[in-house]
ZADO-1210 file (C-alpha; in nm, 4 decimals, padded with zeros to 6 digits):
<atoms>
<atom x="00.0000" y="00.0000" z="00.0000" code="LEU" pos="1"/>
<atom x="00.1382" y="00.3394" z="-00.0933" code="CYS" pos="2"/>
<atom x="00.0541" y="00.5682" z="00.1978" code="GLU" pos="3"/>
<atom x="00.0544" y="00.8661" z="-00.0394" code="PHE" pos="4"/>
<atom x="-00.1611" y="00.7220" z="-00.3196" code="CYS" pos="5"/>
<atom x="-00.4280" y="00.5435" z="-00.1193" code="ARG" pos="6"/>
<atom x="-00.5959" y="00.3155" z="-00.2125" code="PRO" pos="7"/>
<atom x="-00.3211" y="00.2187" z="-00.4598" code="LYS" pos="8"/>
<atom x="-00.1877" y="-00.1212" z="-00.3536" code="ARG" pos="9"/>
<atom x="00.1272" y="-00.3095" z="-00.4419" code="PHE" pos="10"/>
<atom x="00.1475" y="-00.6792" z="-00.3703" code="TYR" pos="11"/>
<atom x="00.5210" y="-00.6911" z="-00.4300" code="ASP" pos="12"/>
<atom x="00.7675" y="-00.4925" z="-00.2158" code="ILE" pos="13"/>
<atom x="00.9903" y="-00.4387" z="-00.5198" code="VAL" pos="14"/>
<atom x="00.7018" y="-00.2802" z="-00.7149" code="LYS" pos="15"/>
<atom x="00.6161" y="-00.0591" z="-00.4170" code="LEU" pos="16"/>
<atom x="00.9782" y="00.0512" z="-00.3928" code="HIS" pos="17"/>
<atom x="00.9880" y="00.1236" z="-00.7686" code="GLU" pos="18"/>
<atom x="00.6675" y="00.3281" z="-00.7362" code="HIS" pos="19"/>
<atom x="00.7996" y="00.5268" z="-00.4390" code="LEU" pos="20"/>
<atom x="01.1260" y="00.6052" z="-00.6188" code="ASN" pos="21"/>
<atom x="00.9467" y="00.7086" z="-00.9381" code="LYS" pos="22"/>
<atom x="00.6453" y="00.9001" z="-00.8058" code="GLU" pos="23"/>
<atom x="00.7611" y="01.0398" z="-00.4721" code="HIS" pos="24"/>
<atom x="01.0697" y="01.1932" z="-00.3098" code="TYR" pos="25"/>
<atom x="01.3379" y="01.0312" z="-00.0966" code="LYS" pos="26"/>
<atom x="01.5646" y="01.2170" z="00.1442" code="CYS" pos="27"/>
<atom x="01.9214" y="01.1731" z="00.0220" code="HIS" pos="28"/>
<atom x="02.0617" y="01.3126" z="00.3472" code="ILE" pos="29"/>
<atom x="01.8799" y="01.0528" z="00.5591" code="CYS" pos="30"/>
<atom x="01.9967" y="00.7853" z="00.3159" code="GLU" pos="31"/>
<atom x="02.3552" y="00.9028" z="00.3595" code="LYS" pos="32"/>
<atom x="02.3144" y="00.8975" z="00.7383" code="GLN" pos="33"/>
<atom x="02.2035" y="00.5345" z="00.7357" code="GLY" pos="34"/>
<atom x="01.8275" y="00.5915" z="00.7515" code="ARG" pos="35"/>
<atom x="01.7074" y="00.4508" z="00.4187" code="PRO" pos="36"/>
<atom x="01.3621" y="00.4717" z="00.2649" code="ASN" pos="37"/>
<atom x="01.2551" y="00.8078" z="00.4062" code="GLN" pos="38"/>
<atom x="00.9915" y="00.8967" z="00.1460" code="PHE" pos="39"/>
<atom x="00.7751" y="01.2073" z="00.1090" code="PHE" pos="40"/>
<atom x="00.4640" y="01.2600" z="-00.0985" code="LYS" pos="41"/>
<atom x="00.5920" y="01.5622" z="-00.2877" code="ASP" pos="42"/>
<atom x="00.8760" y="01.8119" z="-00.2872" code="TYR" pos="43"/>
<atom x="00.6844" y="02.0475" z="-00.0571" code="LYS" pos="44"/>
<atom x="00.6780" y="01.7791" z="00.2158" code="MET" pos="45"/>
<atom x="01.0430" y="01.6903" z="00.1532" code="LEU" pos="46"/>
<atom x="01.1378" y="02.0582" z="00.1778" code="GLU" pos="47"/>
<atom x="00.9653" y="02.0807" z="00.5189" code="LYS" pos="48"/>
<atom x="01.1655" y="01.7770" z="00.6274" code="HIS" pos="49"/>
<atom x="01.4888" y="01.9345" z="00.4990" code="PHE" pos="50"/>
<atom x="01.4169" y="02.2529" z="00.6928" code="ASP" pos="51"/>
<atom x="01.3164" y="02.0737" z="01.0126" code="ARG" pos="52"/>
<atom x="01.5718" y="01.7898" z="01.0259" code="ASP" pos="53"/>
<atom x="01.8711" y="01.9010" z="00.8193" code="HIS" pos="54"/>
<atom x="02.0473" y="02.2233" z="00.7131" code="PHE" pos="55"/>
<atom x="01.8753" y="02.3835" z="00.4161" code="MET" pos="56"/>
<atom x="02.0019" y="02.6931" z="00.2384" code="CYS" pos="57"/>
<atom x="01.7300" y="02.9603" z="00.2487" code="HIS" pos="58"/>
<atom x="01.8781" y="03.1804" z="-00.0223" code="ASP" pos="59"/>
<atom x="01.6141" y="03.2478" z="-00.2910" code="ALA" pos="60"/>
<atom x="01.8413" y="03.1137" z="-00.5646" code="GLN" pos="61"/>
<atom x="01.8980" y="02.7874" z="-00.3758" code="CYS" pos="62"/>
<atom x="01.5308" y="02.7508" z="-00.2861" code="LEU" pos="63"/>
<atom x="01.4487" y="02.7797" z="-00.6560" code="ALA" pos="64"/>
<atom x="01.7184" y="02.5255" z="-00.7459" code="ALA" pos="65"/>
<atom x="01.5794" y="02.2804" z="-00.4845" code="ARG" pos="66"/>
<atom x="01.7672" y="02.0056" z="-00.3000" code="PHE" pos="67"/>
<atom x="02.0291" y="02.2507" z="-00.1641" code="VAL" pos="68"/>
<atom x="02.0482" y="02.0941" z="00.1789" code="VAL" pos="69"/>
<atom x="02.3370" y="01.9801" z="00.3932" code="PHE" pos="70"/>
<atom x="02.4091" y="01.7122" z="00.6482" code="GLU" pos="71"/>
<atom x="02.5603" y="01.9537" z="00.8982" code="ASN" pos="72"/>
<atom x="02.5891" y="02.3218" z="00.9810" code="GLU" pos="73"/>
<atom x="02.9566" y="02.3384" z="00.8842" code="ILE" pos="74"/>
<atom x="02.8783" y="02.2367" z="00.5260" code="ASP" pos="75"/>
<atom x="02.5876" y="02.4835" z="00.5117" code="LEU" pos="76"/>
<atom x="02.8065" y="02.7702" z="00.6381" code="ARG" pos="77"/>
<atom x="03.0823" y="02.6775" z="00.3898" code="ALA" pos="78"/>
<atom x="02.8219" y="02.6796" z="00.1117" code="HIS" pos="79"/>
<atom x="02.6838" y="03.0164" z="00.2221" code="GLU" pos="80"/>
<atom x="03.0322" y="03.1672" z="00.2351" code="GLN" pos="81"/>
<atom x="03.1541" y="03.0112" z="-00.0894" code="GLY" pos="82"/>
<atom x="02.8437" y="03.0508" z="-00.3034" code="VAL" pos="83"/>
<atom x="02.6692" y="03.3526" z="-00.1524" code="HIS" pos="84"/>
<atom x="02.9626" y="03.5287" z="00.0176" code="GLY" pos="85"/>
<atom x="02.7701" y="03.5503" z="00.3426" code="THR" pos="86"/>
<atom x="02.8068" y="03.4473" z="00.7043" code="THR" pos="87"/>
<atom x="02.5464" y="03.4007" z="00.9755" code="ARG" pos="88"/>
<atom x="02.2711" y="03.6621" z="00.9984" code="ARG" pos="89"/>
<atom x="02.4166" y="03.7985" z="01.3220" code="ASP" pos="90"/>
<atom x="02.7641" y="03.8278" z="01.1667" code="GLY" pos="91"/>
<atom x="02.9076" y="03.5579" z="01.3924" code="GLY" pos="92"/>
<atom x="03.1085" y="03.2565" z="01.2941" code="THR" pos="93"/>
<atom x="03.0392" y="03.0181" z="01.5826" code="LYS" pos="94"/>
<atom x="02.9022" y="02.6786" z="01.4915" code="ILE" pos="95"/>
<atom x="02.7559" y="02.4232" z="01.7309" code="LYS" pos="96"/>
<atom x="02.9408" y="02.0932" z="01.6855" code="LEU" pos="97"/>
<atom x="02.7993" y="01.7462" z="01.7422" code="GLU" pos="98"/>
<atom x="02.9936" y="01.4248" z="01.6912" code="PHE" pos="99"/>
<atom x="02.8690" y="01.0713" z="01.6421" code="ARG" pos="100"/>
<atom x="03.1274" y="00.7991" z="01.6751" code="VAL" pos="101"/>
<atom x="03.0914" y="00.4479" z="01.5400" code="ARG" pos="102"/>
<atom x="03.2660" y="00.2015" z="01.7673" code="ARG" pos="103"/>
<atom x="03.5277" y="-00.0299" z="01.6191" code="GLU" pos="104"/>
<atom x="03.3712" y="-00.3620" z="01.5344" code="GLY" pos="105"/>
<atom x="03.0256" y="-00.2056" z="01.5081" code="GLU" pos="106"/>
<atom x="02.8804" y="-00.3351" z="01.1848" code="HIS" pos="107"/>
<atom x="02.5710" y="-00.2207" z="01.0025" code="ILE" pos="108"/>
<atom x="02.4134" y="-00.5126" z="00.8216" code="GLU" pos="109"/>
<atom x="02.2231" y="-00.4328" z="00.5056" code="GLN" pos="110"/>
<atom x="01.8906" y="-00.6122" z="00.4679" code="VAL" pos="111"/>
<atom x="01.6097" y="-00.5921" z="00.2154" code="LEU" pos="112"/>
<atom x="01.3362" y="-00.3490" z="00.3211" code="PRO" pos="113"/>
<atom x="00.9930" y="-00.4664" z="00.4254" code="THR" pos="114"/>
<atom x="00.6715" y="-00.2693" z="00.4267" code="GLY" pos="115"/>
<atom x="00.7347" y="-00.1560" z="00.7846" code="GLU" pos="116"/>
<atom x="01.0700" y="-00.0035" z="00.6853" code="ASP" pos="117"/>
<atom x="00.9172" y="00.2711" z="00.4748" code="PHE" pos="118"/>
<atom x="00.8692" y="00.6001" z="00.6573" code="GLN" pos="119"/>
<atom x="00.6093" y="00.8239" z="00.5027" code="PHE" pos="120"/>
<atom x="00.6540" y="01.1925" z="00.5854" code="GLY" pos="121"/>
</atoms>
């Protein structure tokens, strides 16, 4: 069942996945961070997700270009400085840092998704 196209049903997980990839939007940042299959009905919903959960450039040119979003604040600030020649609105340069460390021996096993794995935003 596609949560966005109800009552459209898919009786094969592969066909559902093909449909989601073709007709809807997936968050490439979440994918990169190890959270696969984060789908959104349309770009408007994905953009809200970008703004809420990631670091989206709010420059009018970048908003028009779409998908100008970053995994962390450092990359966003580097983009703003390099592309737009700007710094933070208050003129500061401080950036809040957060680190996530993967322990040695910690292994992420890749498995085929099931219907429960799909997150609909």
